[in-house]
MDAnalysis code that builds the backbone (N, CA, C; Angstrom):
import MDAnalysis as mda
import numpy as np

u = mda.Universe.empty(609, n_residues=203, atom_resindex=np.repeat(np.arange(203), 3), trajectory=True)
u.add_TopologyAttr("name", ["N", "CA", "C"] * 203)
u.add_TopologyAttr("resid", np.arange(1, 204))
u.add_TopologyAttr("resname", ["MET", "LEU", "ASN", "GLY", "VAL", "TYR", "ARG", "PHE", "LYS", "ASP", "LEU", "SER", "GLY", "GLU", "GLU", "ALA", "LEU", "PRO", "GLU", "ALA", "GLU", "LEU", "ILE", "HIS", "ARG", "ALA", "ARG", "LYS", "GLY", "ASP", "GLY", "THR", "ALA", "TRP", "GLU", "SER", "LEU", "VAL", "LYS", "GLU", "HIS", "GLN", "THR", "GLY", "VAL", "PHE", "ARG", "LEU", "ALA", "TYR", "LEU", "MET", "LEU", "GLY", "ASN", "ALA", "ALA", "GLU", "ALA", "GLU", "ASP", "VAL", "ALA", "GLN", "GLU", "ALA", "PHE", "LEU", "ARG", "ALA", "PHE", "GLN", "ALA", "LEU", "GLU", "ARG", "PHE", "ASP", "ALA", "GLU", "ARG", "PRO", "LEU", "ARG", "PRO", "TRP", "LEU", "PHE", "SER", "ILE", "THR", "ALA", "ASN", "LEU", "ALA", "ARG", "ASN", "GLN", "ARG", "ARG", "SER", "LEU", "GLY", "ARG", "TYR", "LEU", "ALA", "ALA", "LEU", "GLY", "ARG", "PHE", "LEU", "GLN", "ALA", "GLU", "PRO", "GLU", "LYS", "ILE", "LYS", "SER", "ILE", "GLU", "THR", "ARG", "ILE", "SER", "GLU", "LYS", "TRP", "GLU", "ALA", "GLU", "SER", "VAL", "TRP", "LYS", "ALA", "VAL", "ARG", "GLN", "LEU", "LYS", "ASP", "LEU", "ASP", "GLN", "GLN", "ILE", "ILE", "TYR", "LEU", "ARG", "TYR", "PHE", "LEU", "ASP", "ILE", "PRO", "VAL", "ALA", "GLU", "THR", "ALA", "GLN", "THR", "LEU", "ALA", "ILE", "ALA", "GLU", "GLY", "THR", "VAL", "LYS", "SER", "ARG", "LEU", "HIS", "ARG", "ALA", "LEU", "GLN", "ARG", "LEU", "GLN", "THR", "VAL", "ILE", "GLU", "LYS", "GLU", "TYR", "PRO", "GLN", "LEU", "LYS", "GLU", "GLY", "ARG", "ILE", "ARG"])
u.atoms.positions = np.array([
    [-196.320, 50.666, 219.863],
    [-197.237, 52.013, 219.950],
    [-197.689, 52.489, 221.500],
    [-197.438, 53.502, 221.817],
    [-198.066, 54.144, 222.973],
    [-198.797, 55.393, 222.946],
    [-200.133, 55.348, 222.873],
    [-200.654, 56.796, 222.907],
    [-200.707, 57.641, 221.268],
    [-200.576, 56.569, 220.595],
    [-200.309, 56.920, 219.525],
    [-198.998, 57.250, 218.841],
    [-198.265, 57.412, 219.457],
    [-196.813, 57.438, 218.945],
    [-195.738, 56.311, 219.120],
    [-195.187, 56.203, 217.979],
    [-194.051, 54.963, 217.839],
    [-193.078, 55.163, 219.347],
    [-193.265, 53.837, 219.793],
    [-191.981, 53.890, 220.175],
    [-190.929, 52.579, 220.461],
    [-189.670, 52.827, 220.627],
    [-188.688, 51.732, 219.056],
    [-188.003, 51.951, 220.399],
    [-187.336, 50.589, 221.614],
    [-185.844, 50.400, 222.577],
    [-184.662, 50.433, 221.018],
    [-184.103, 51.259, 221.322],
    [-182.375, 51.052, 220.631],
    [-181.832, 50.177, 221.109],
    [-180.535, 49.536, 219.932],
    [-180.355, 48.335, 219.712],
    [-179.908, 48.274, 221.168],
    [-178.953, 48.824, 221.766],
    [-179.491, 48.087, 223.066],
    [-179.968, 47.293, 223.651],
    [-181.158, 48.045, 223.691],
    [-182.371, 47.787, 224.413],
    [-182.646, 48.060, 225.667],
    [-181.883, 49.891, 225.831],
    [-181.978, 50.268, 227.044],
    [-183.146, 51.256, 227.244],
    [-183.236, 51.652, 226.473],
    [-184.636, 52.838, 226.398],
    [-185.569, 52.678, 225.223],
    [-186.717, 53.086, 225.582],
    [-187.755, 53.291, 224.625],
    [-187.589, 54.709, 223.891],
    [-187.438, 54.965, 222.626],
    [-187.939, 55.835, 221.875],
    [-188.891, 56.323, 220.911],
    [-189.365, 57.626, 220.955],
    [-190.573, 57.566, 219.799],
    [-189.755, 58.146, 218.860],
    [-190.819, 57.302, 217.861],
    [-190.182, 57.576, 216.425],
    [-189.918, 58.923, 216.276],
    [-190.492, 59.905, 216.108],
    [-190.116, 60.994, 215.706],
    [-188.474, 61.340, 216.503],
    [-188.284, 60.919, 217.526],
    [-187.144, 61.357, 218.217],
    [-186.033, 60.535, 217.831],
    [-186.387, 59.403, 217.000],
    [-185.224, 58.469, 216.737],
    [-184.657, 59.210, 215.538],
    [-185.821, 59.928, 214.483],
    [-185.627, 60.739, 213.520],
    [-184.813, 61.653, 213.644],
    [-185.369, 62.955, 214.570],
    [-184.364, 63.902, 214.628],
    [-182.779, 63.350, 214.864],
    [-182.605, 62.373, 215.920],
    [-181.314, 61.741, 215.743],
    [-180.631, 61.756, 215.055],
    [-181.524, 60.673, 214.163],
    [-180.208, 60.082, 212.563],
    [-180.586, 61.974, 211.793],
    [-181.359, 62.403, 212.058],
    [-180.736, 63.802, 210.702],
    [-179.511, 64.207, 211.536],
    [-179.634, 64.268, 212.962],
    [-177.843, 64.562, 213.466],
    [-176.879, 63.464, 213.039],
    [-177.127, 62.872, 212.577],
    [-175.966, 61.745, 212.611],
    [-175.771, 60.468, 213.660],
    [-176.805, 60.227, 213.907],
    [-176.946, 59.330, 214.992],
    [-177.198, 58.006, 213.938],
    [-175.897, 57.080, 213.842],
    [-176.496, 55.973, 213.695],
    [-177.201, 54.736, 213.691],
    [-177.096, 54.739, 215.201],
    [-177.900, 53.681, 215.676],
    [-179.458, 54.434, 216.046],
    [-179.878, 55.662, 215.539],
    [-181.181, 55.433, 215.910],
    [-181.353, 55.763, 214.622],
    [-180.491, 55.248, 213.358],
    [-181.235, 55.661, 212.088],
    [-181.397, 53.850, 211.820],
    [-180.297, 53.205, 212.541],
    [-180.417, 52.031, 212.133],
    [-181.343, 51.007, 212.972],
    [-182.165, 51.501, 214.511],
    [-182.957, 51.599, 214.558],
    [-184.330, 51.134, 214.167],
    [-184.637, 52.917, 213.182],
    [-185.680, 52.956, 211.912],
    [-185.781, 51.737, 211.230],
    [-184.346, 51.525, 210.304],
    [-184.552, 50.350, 209.750],
    [-184.935, 49.221, 210.080],
    [-184.563, 48.738, 210.848],
    [-184.790, 47.234, 211.656],
    [-186.232, 46.823, 211.576],
    [-187.151, 48.405, 212.328],
    [-188.332, 48.183, 212.494],
    [-189.190, 48.306, 211.440],
    [-188.925, 48.920, 209.918],
    [-189.238, 48.958, 208.693],
    [-189.122, 48.042, 207.700],
    [-188.109, 47.565, 208.324],
    [-187.085, 46.982, 207.055],
    [-187.497, 45.701, 206.136],
    [-188.940, 44.574, 207.452],
    [-189.319, 43.689, 206.719],
    [-190.349, 44.338, 205.677],
    [-191.523, 45.211, 206.191],
    [-192.300, 45.610, 205.222],
    [-191.765, 46.320, 204.307],
    [-190.800, 47.076, 204.301],
    [-189.973, 47.605, 203.010],
    [-189.947, 46.618, 201.865],
    [-189.479, 45.425, 202.183],
    [-188.958, 44.269, 201.393],
    [-190.252, 43.464, 201.107],
    [-190.768, 43.561, 201.946],
    [-191.869, 41.953, 201.416],
    [-192.828, 43.304, 200.199],
    [-193.130, 44.428, 200.490],
    [-194.003, 45.322, 199.562],
    [-192.994, 45.254, 198.162],
    [-191.748, 45.198, 198.095],
    [-190.764, 45.030, 196.919],
    [-190.862, 44.217, 196.354],
    [-190.925, 43.075, 197.319],
    [-191.228, 41.405, 197.252],
    [-192.339, 41.335, 195.775],
    [-193.615, 41.874, 196.458],
    [-194.878, 41.493, 195.900],
    [-194.865, 42.331, 194.545],
    [-194.035, 43.743, 194.589],
    [-194.237, 44.223, 193.582],
    [-192.981, 43.201, 191.827],
    [-192.061, 43.039, 192.672],
    [-191.312, 42.305, 191.735],
    [-191.147, 40.894, 191.530],
    [-191.767, 40.210, 192.494],
    [-191.397, 38.453, 192.444],
    [-190.394, 38.243, 192.845],
    [-188.862, 39.066, 193.051],
    [-187.614, 38.374, 193.128],
    [-186.614, 38.850, 194.053],
    [-186.754, 37.765, 195.174],
    [-185.892, 38.418, 196.048],
    [-184.976, 38.976, 196.097],
    [-183.807, 38.888, 195.177],
    [-182.705, 39.852, 195.263],
    [-183.132, 40.976, 194.404],
    [-183.611, 41.355, 193.748],
    [-184.026, 42.603, 192.794],
    [-184.615, 44.002, 194.346],
    [-185.776, 42.651, 195.214],
    [-186.266, 43.219, 195.934],
    [-185.699, 43.249, 196.812],
    [-184.410, 43.377, 197.507],
    [-183.585, 43.542, 198.523],
    [-183.083, 44.770, 197.982],
    [-182.419, 44.663, 196.391],
    [-181.729, 45.832, 196.297],
    [-183.032, 47.120, 196.210],
    [-184.197, 46.908, 195.838],
    [-185.182, 47.806, 196.420],
    [-184.991, 48.467, 197.151],
    [-185.281, 47.573, 198.222],
    [-185.449, 47.917, 199.705],
    [-184.141, 48.920, 200.276],
    [-182.944, 48.363, 200.091],
    [-182.033, 48.704, 199.683],
    [-181.821, 50.024, 199.481],
    [-182.059, 50.544, 198.285],
    [-181.874, 51.752, 197.579],
    [-183.419, 52.742, 198.134],
    [-184.860, 52.432, 198.607],
    [-185.091, 52.737, 199.131],
    [-185.121, 54.254, 200.785],
    [-184.376, 52.980, 201.017],
    [-183.524, 53.499, 202.648],
    [-182.407, 54.565, 202.399],
    [-181.738, 54.024, 201.705],
    [-181.016, 55.002, 201.318],
    [-181.153, 56.709, 201.009],
    [-182.492, 56.408, 200.192],
    [-183.240, 57.433, 199.425],
    [-184.167, 57.987, 200.726],
    [-184.175, 57.239, 201.505],
    [-185.204, 57.913, 202.533],
    [-184.433, 59.232, 203.668],
    [-182.892, 57.959, 204.244],
    [-182.119, 59.213, 204.737],
    [-181.227, 60.218, 203.820],
    [-181.098, 59.986, 202.331],
    [-181.223, 61.377, 202.224],
    [-182.245, 62.369, 202.004],
    [-182.959, 61.812, 201.847],
    [-184.447, 62.907, 202.128],
    [-185.040, 63.470, 203.392],
    [-184.227, 62.445, 204.571],
    [-184.580, 62.780, 205.963],
    [-184.965, 64.222, 206.350],
    [-184.566, 65.411, 206.024],
    [-184.103, 66.404, 206.573],
    [-185.300, 67.081, 206.236],
    [-186.228, 66.489, 204.755],
    [-187.524, 67.294, 204.297],
    [-188.797, 66.600, 204.710],
    [-188.770, 65.458, 205.567],
    [-189.565, 64.612, 206.131],
    [-190.281, 65.108, 207.343],
    [-191.691, 65.541, 207.475],
    [-192.336, 65.579, 208.534],
    [-192.192, 65.041, 209.863],
    [-191.059, 65.043, 211.041],
    [-191.344, 63.705, 211.519],
    [-192.343, 63.671, 212.551],
    [-193.579, 64.602, 212.344],
    [-194.643, 64.508, 213.494],
    [-195.932, 63.101, 212.508],
    [-195.522, 62.966, 211.341],
    [-196.077, 61.974, 210.576],
    [-195.401, 60.614, 211.135],
    [-196.125, 59.434, 210.226],
    [-195.345, 58.297, 210.637],
    [-194.610, 57.671, 209.456],
    [-193.694, 56.834, 209.662],
    [-192.510, 56.966, 208.725],
    [-193.261, 55.774, 207.637],
    [-193.424, 55.130, 208.031],
    [-194.083, 54.063, 207.164],
    [-194.736, 53.767, 205.627],
    [-195.879, 55.003, 205.741],
    [-195.633, 55.806, 204.633],
    [-195.567, 56.163, 203.742],
    [-193.907, 57.008, 204.438],
    [-193.099, 57.183, 203.002],
    [-192.356, 56.714, 202.870],
    [-191.709, 55.801, 203.676],
    [-190.721, 54.614, 203.224],
    [-191.907, 53.750, 202.066],
    [-193.056, 53.655, 202.234],
    [-193.986, 52.550, 201.009],
    [-194.015, 53.531, 200.038],
    [-194.300, 54.232, 199.981],
    [-194.190, 55.169, 198.972],
    [-192.886, 55.297, 198.150],
    [-191.919, 55.564, 198.315],
    [-190.566, 55.669, 198.301],
    [-190.514, 53.969, 196.969],
    [-190.722, 53.334, 198.160],
    [-190.296, 51.601, 197.336],
    [-190.976, 51.262, 196.504],
    [-192.436, 51.710, 196.348],
    [-192.910, 51.104, 195.435],
    [-192.298, 51.869, 194.442],
    [-192.730, 53.431, 194.165],
    [-191.975, 54.039, 193.145],
    [-190.495, 53.586, 192.466],
    [-189.697, 52.969, 193.188],
    [-188.376, 52.582, 193.025],
    [-188.776, 51.338, 191.809],
    [-189.897, 50.405, 192.919],
    [-190.005, 48.864, 192.478],
    [-190.586, 48.935, 191.098],
    [-191.903, 50.383, 191.092],
    [-192.619, 50.311, 189.638],
    [-191.082, 50.735, 188.316],
    [-190.487, 51.084, 189.462],
    [-189.587, 51.587, 187.811],
    [-188.224, 50.683, 187.754],
    [-188.195, 49.840, 188.530],
    [-187.509, 48.722, 188.385],
    [-188.636, 47.510, 187.447],
    [-189.545, 47.558, 187.622],
    [-190.054, 46.613, 187.122],
    [-190.479, 47.234, 185.399],
    [-190.524, 48.285, 185.275],
    [-190.318, 48.947, 183.785],
    [-189.177, 48.824, 183.162],
    [-188.134, 48.673, 183.596],
    [-186.917, 48.847, 183.225],
    [-186.612, 47.635, 182.757],
    [-187.031, 46.260, 183.719],
    [-187.329, 45.008, 183.393],
    [-188.067, 44.829, 182.390],
    [-188.957, 45.097, 182.399],
    [-190.298, 44.614, 181.458],
    [-191.106, 43.461, 182.562],
    [-190.890, 43.483, 183.702],
    [-191.716, 42.813, 184.489],
    [-193.090, 42.642, 184.704],
    [-193.677, 41.703, 184.645],
    [-194.897, 41.541, 185.582],
    [-195.113, 41.373, 186.802],
    [-195.912, 41.531, 188.007],
    [-195.841, 40.648, 189.548],
    [-195.886, 39.313, 189.753],
    [-194.635, 39.299, 190.396],
    [-194.940, 37.710, 190.911],
    [-195.131, 37.745, 192.465],
    [-196.421, 37.662, 192.689],
    [-196.571, 38.381, 194.198],
    [-196.813, 36.683, 194.829],
    [-196.116, 37.090, 195.990],
    [-195.963, 35.911, 197.237],
    [-196.965, 36.424, 198.619],
    [-197.381, 36.205, 198.637],
    [-198.151, 36.238, 199.886],
    [-199.796, 35.751, 200.409],
    [-200.029, 35.961, 201.264],
    [-201.185, 35.465, 201.599],
    [-202.091, 35.974, 200.783],
    [-203.306, 34.878, 200.784],
    [-204.355, 35.051, 199.709],
    [-205.177, 36.409, 200.116],
    [-205.854, 37.587, 199.076],
    [-206.936, 38.381, 199.511],
    [-207.616, 37.705, 200.164],
    [-207.560, 38.555, 201.565],
    [-208.784, 38.427, 202.469],
    [-210.053, 39.727, 202.150],
    [-210.524, 39.016, 201.376],
    [-212.091, 39.627, 200.393],
    [-213.111, 40.093, 201.308],
    [-213.694, 40.756, 201.438],
    [-214.743, 41.953, 201.757],
    [-216.104, 41.667, 201.352],
    [-216.967, 40.487, 202.004],
    [-218.081, 39.591, 201.677],
    [-218.607, 40.541, 200.438],
    [-219.012, 41.987, 201.344],
    [-219.955, 42.560, 200.270],
    [-219.394, 43.436, 199.210],
    [-217.820, 43.260, 199.205],
    [-217.442, 43.897, 197.658],
    [-217.308, 42.614, 196.951],
    [-216.762, 41.513, 196.933],
    [-216.817, 40.342, 196.036],
    [-217.031, 39.114, 196.992],
    [-218.207, 38.782, 197.057],
    [-219.198, 38.317, 197.783],
    [-219.005, 36.685, 197.069],
    [-218.572, 36.372, 196.165],
    [-218.226, 34.969, 195.144],
    [-217.103, 34.510, 195.818],
    [-216.334, 35.000, 196.095],
    [-214.589, 34.320, 196.633],
    [-214.662, 34.026, 198.310],
    [-214.122, 32.977, 198.296],
    [-213.798, 32.111, 199.378],
    [-212.822, 33.577, 200.277],
    [-213.136, 34.057, 201.453],
    [-212.486, 34.597, 202.389],
    [-211.044, 34.468, 202.771],
    [-210.088, 33.105, 203.059],
    [-209.779, 32.179, 203.180],
    [-209.322, 30.966, 202.717],
    [-208.235, 31.192, 201.830],
    [-207.935, 30.029, 200.961],
    [-206.676, 29.991, 201.399],
    [-206.114, 28.415, 202.036],
    [-205.122, 28.030, 201.996],
    [-203.878, 26.918, 201.277],
    [-205.410, 26.894, 199.866],
    [-203.920, 25.858, 198.941],
    [-203.324, 26.792, 197.856],
    [-202.413, 26.109, 197.517],
    [-201.216, 26.658, 196.740],
    [-201.807, 26.869, 195.218],
    [-202.621, 26.173, 194.701],
    [-202.799, 26.494, 193.320],
    [-204.261, 27.412, 193.583],
    [-204.732, 27.432, 194.607],
    [-205.631, 28.766, 194.891],
    [-204.943, 30.120, 195.202],
    [-203.791, 30.176, 196.032],
    [-203.231, 31.452, 195.861],
    [-202.348, 31.991, 194.855],
    [-202.114, 31.106, 194.294],
    [-201.253, 31.312, 193.264],
    [-201.974, 31.842, 192.153],
    [-203.467, 30.912, 191.930],
    [-203.712, 31.708, 191.069],
    [-204.525, 33.600, 191.188],
    [-204.659, 33.882, 192.436],
    [-204.899, 34.560, 192.898],
    [-204.377, 35.616, 192.572],
    [-202.613, 35.642, 192.866],
    [-201.926, 36.524, 192.464],
    [-201.804, 36.542, 190.945],
    [-201.908, 35.479, 190.399],
    [-202.310, 35.483, 188.813],
    [-203.600, 36.675, 188.546],
    [-204.329, 36.415, 188.950],
    [-205.526, 37.449, 188.266],
    [-205.267, 38.766, 189.309],
    [-204.548, 38.964, 190.043],
    [-204.334, 40.157, 190.597],
    [-203.285, 40.759, 189.947],
    [-201.777, 40.757, 189.205],
    [-201.434, 41.343, 187.937],
    [-201.811, 41.205, 187.237],
    [-203.594, 41.101, 186.493],
    [-203.478, 40.961, 184.935],
    [-204.291, 42.520, 185.201],
    [-204.357, 43.449, 186.396],
    [-204.865, 44.633, 186.732],
    [-203.756, 45.495, 186.461],
    [-204.470, 46.539, 186.668],
    [-203.610, 47.641, 186.313],
    [-202.378, 48.180, 187.605],
    [-201.662, 48.969, 187.558],
    [-200.845, 49.439, 188.131],
    [-201.130, 49.764, 189.762],
    [-202.236, 50.578, 189.168],
    [-203.100, 51.527, 190.603],
    [-203.509, 49.930, 191.669],
    [-203.946, 49.164, 190.363],
    [-205.248, 48.279, 191.342],
    [-204.153, 47.625, 192.146],
    [-203.119, 46.511, 191.310],
    [-202.343, 45.938, 192.071],
    [-201.826, 46.649, 193.144],
    [-201.584, 47.826, 193.446],
    [-200.764, 48.419, 194.733],
    [-201.562, 48.051, 195.620],
    [-203.031, 49.057, 195.166],
    [-203.606, 49.145, 196.623],
    [-204.276, 47.660, 197.182],
    [-204.377, 47.027, 196.360],
    [-205.145, 45.109, 196.894],
    [-203.927, 44.804, 198.081],
    [-202.321, 45.160, 196.948],
    [-201.398, 44.475, 197.475],
    [-200.957, 45.348, 199.670],
    [-201.602, 46.152, 199.264],
    [-201.331, 47.429, 200.357],
    [-202.015, 47.407, 201.591],
    [-203.707, 46.595, 200.948],
    [-204.566, 46.649, 201.800],
    [-204.523, 45.045, 202.282],
    [-204.426, 44.428, 201.542],
    [-204.691, 42.734, 201.925],
    [-203.532, 42.016, 201.837],
    [-202.860, 42.168, 201.142],
    [-201.495, 41.476, 201.067],
    [-200.532, 42.270, 202.831],
    [-200.588, 42.998, 203.068],
    [-200.003, 43.848, 203.993],
    [-200.399, 44.263, 205.166],
    [-201.763, 44.465, 205.079],
    [-203.126, 45.045, 205.794],
    [-202.540, 46.239, 206.201],
    [-202.273, 47.221, 205.440],
    [-202.343, 48.285, 205.992],
    [-203.361, 48.976, 205.834],
    [-203.630, 49.520, 206.913],
    [-204.640, 50.503, 207.034],
    [-205.356, 51.631, 206.038],
    [-206.404, 52.115, 206.187],
    [-206.830, 53.050, 204.790],
    [-206.223, 53.898, 204.916],
    [-205.807, 54.830, 206.287],
    [-205.606, 55.893, 206.844],
    [-203.780, 55.854, 206.081],
    [-202.852, 55.291, 206.426],
    [-201.215, 54.704, 205.733],
    [-201.608, 54.636, 204.491],
    [-202.851, 53.615, 203.922],
    [-202.372, 53.508, 202.483],
    [-203.079, 54.851, 201.690],
    [-203.406, 55.326, 202.053],
    [-203.832, 56.938, 201.572],
    [-202.744, 58.054, 201.478],
    [-202.025, 57.496, 202.685],
    [-200.515, 58.576, 202.506],
    [-199.634, 57.738, 201.622],
    [-199.541, 56.506, 201.850],
    [-198.183, 56.267, 201.279],
    [-198.988, 56.459, 199.856],
    [-200.230, 56.697, 199.010],
    [-200.449, 56.988, 197.559],
    [-200.577, 58.030, 197.700],
    [-200.329, 59.017, 198.636],
    [-200.971, 60.477, 198.407],
    [-202.458, 60.619, 197.808],
    [-203.571, 60.101, 198.404],
    [-204.715, 60.298, 197.881],
    [-205.513, 60.181, 199.674],
    [-206.614, 61.206, 199.121],
    [-207.619, 60.934, 200.730],
    [-208.379, 59.458, 200.886],
    [-208.247, 59.260, 202.195],
    [-209.101, 57.853, 202.750],
    [-210.590, 57.508, 201.925],
    [-211.093, 58.553, 201.044],
    [-212.710, 58.120, 200.529],
    [-211.947, 57.628, 199.190],
    [-210.531, 57.964, 198.686],
    [-210.565, 57.802, 197.475],
    [-209.958, 56.765, 197.262],
    [-209.238, 55.914, 198.692],
    [-208.708, 54.641, 198.755],
    [-209.895, 53.938, 198.340],
    [-210.887, 53.953, 199.077],
    [-212.080, 53.299, 199.313],
    [-212.704, 52.898, 198.401],
    [-212.646, 54.462, 197.715],
    [-213.990, 54.019, 196.147],
    [-212.787, 53.596, 194.903],
    [-211.404, 53.464, 194.950],
    [-210.402, 53.012, 194.365],
    [-210.470, 50.904, 194.514],
    [-210.148, 51.120, 195.799],
    [-210.585, 49.615, 196.213],
    [-211.898, 49.128, 195.448],
    [-212.674, 49.180, 196.152],
    [-214.024, 48.970, 195.807],
    [-213.864, 48.507, 194.234],
    [-213.223, 49.368, 193.455],
    [-213.753, 49.178, 192.194],
    [-212.470, 48.250, 191.593],
    [-211.122, 48.253, 192.571],
    [-210.023, 47.267, 192.006],
    [-210.611, 45.445, 192.172],
    [-211.221, 45.985, 193.322],
    [-211.796, 44.287, 193.967],
    [-212.968, 44.001, 192.558],
    [-213.830, 44.961, 192.272],
    [-214.752, 44.748, 191.134],
    [-214.047, 44.091, 189.801],
    [-213.073, 44.839, 189.455],
    [-212.163, 44.474, 188.120],
    [-211.521, 43.072, 188.569],
    [-210.778, 42.794, 190.074],
    [-210.383, 41.935, 190.132],
    [-211.512, 40.397, 190.129],
    [-213.210, 40.787, 190.284],
    [-213.530, 39.815, 190.765],
    [-214.154, 39.414, 189.196],
    [-214.157, 40.043, 187.814],
    [-214.349, 39.739, 186.706],
    [-213.506, 38.934, 186.284],
    [-212.179, 39.245, 186.297],
    [-210.817, 37.949, 186.064],
    [-211.313, 36.755, 186.993],
    [-211.186, 36.911, 187.739],
    [-212.078, 35.797, 188.353],
    [-213.169, 34.492, 187.671],
    [-213.677, 35.526, 187.580],
    [-214.272, 34.807, 186.871],
    [-214.622, 34.305, 185.976],
    [-214.182, 35.387, 184.711],
    [-213.188, 34.730, 183.609],
    [-212.268, 33.895, 182.961],
    [-210.872, 34.026, 184.185],
    [-209.947, 33.067, 183.773],
    [-209.918, 32.102, 184.972],
    [-210.077, 32.296, 186.159],
    [-210.229, 31.064, 187.086],
    [-211.709, 31.335, 188.260],
    [-212.641, 30.066, 187.136],
    [-213.652, 30.067, 188.178],
    [-214.031, 29.226, 188.972],
    [-212.510, 28.174, 188.957],
    [-212.466, 27.504, 190.182],
    [-212.502, 27.682, 191.038],
    [-211.869, 29.321, 191.866],
    [-211.804, 29.987, 192.834],
    [-213.170, 30.427, 193.216],
    [-213.663, 30.611, 192.310],
    [-215.524, 31.850, 192.769],
    [-215.944, 30.078, 193.049],
    [-216.152, 29.101, 192.601],
    [-217.327, 27.800, 192.589],
    [-216.321, 27.007, 193.717],
    [-214.911, 27.621, 194.469],
    [-214.608, 27.261, 195.420],
    [-214.119, 25.906, 195.297],
    [-213.514, 25.449, 194.434],
    [-212.746, 24.188, 194.008],
    [-211.790, 24.348, 193.195],
    [-211.079, 23.106, 193.159],
    [-210.093, 22.873, 191.757],
    [-210.291, 21.827, 190.936],
    [-210.530, 22.414, 189.715],
    [-210.750, 21.120, 188.766],
    [-209.706, 20.035, 188.540],
])
């Protein structure tokens, strides 16, 4: 990223191009430009799908479908905006539909929720034990869909508030207030179902 503009090397590595230019070229049928965009964002898109579905094969299918739909709608996308929030929004919608059709719950794998002390004081900010990490995602998946999604975006994928707002199509202030409420509800679940996390030990 240079001066607030995303820049990428093309697949030959010969030149760096801003994201908006790659989008412009992809719209004109430049397959190499689109491949560069996919390569840049495919890991994040797959990880979000995997967090929401908990199955690698299903997440891969959703990621592929997300890029296909993004390409088909590329003409309507505002190239002055960053691409990642838009891709994440498409991915989240597809994953929700997939989960709903399969009747699945989240099976989130990723780093442990990095809780802000003033919002969830009783939980350690970094937990490495496998049992504790699994307990956290089990606690998160007991929350409502919107609470789960905002926690995954902000803490598991470490997406900034501004991009989270763009992904969810809400104001930045709304992100902060929803996140605060989601963390409070998560704390309640942990205190009730997983008190060992609050106490910082495994029984």
